[in-house]
Phi, psi and omega in degrees: 000133177282130179281133185239171175302317180299317177299317181297314179296317180302314179298318178299314182293323177297321178296315180297322179295315179299323181275355182053044182251154172270168177209158178259161179304323182294339175296323176294315180296324181293343178299327178300312180290323180299318179295317180299315180298322183282320189242357177066025169204162182255139170284326181187165179286171176300324178293323178298318178296318179297314179297317182293321177299318177297314179300318181297323176292315181294325181274007180058032174278326175234147174242120181233157177246129175282128176253189179299150177284147179236116181050048178068015180239143183286133174259136185235153168234129180279130180253330180191151178223131178270000000 
């Protein structure tokens, strides 16, 4: 199976759900750099990760709750991941 941006985000969100932690939008964007540091290539740009996270919310693949903004950035709580 080819690993995709969606798979990477899904794994991250499942981990956050297990830890019952909140996360900021930039945490999703940072996944791009984390992958590059580990494997020396990118699955996608930070913008690609942001777009895919939005798509996953719209397609009901993930259920998140918007919390208060922190320094002009959205804070999220993961409620469910398919």
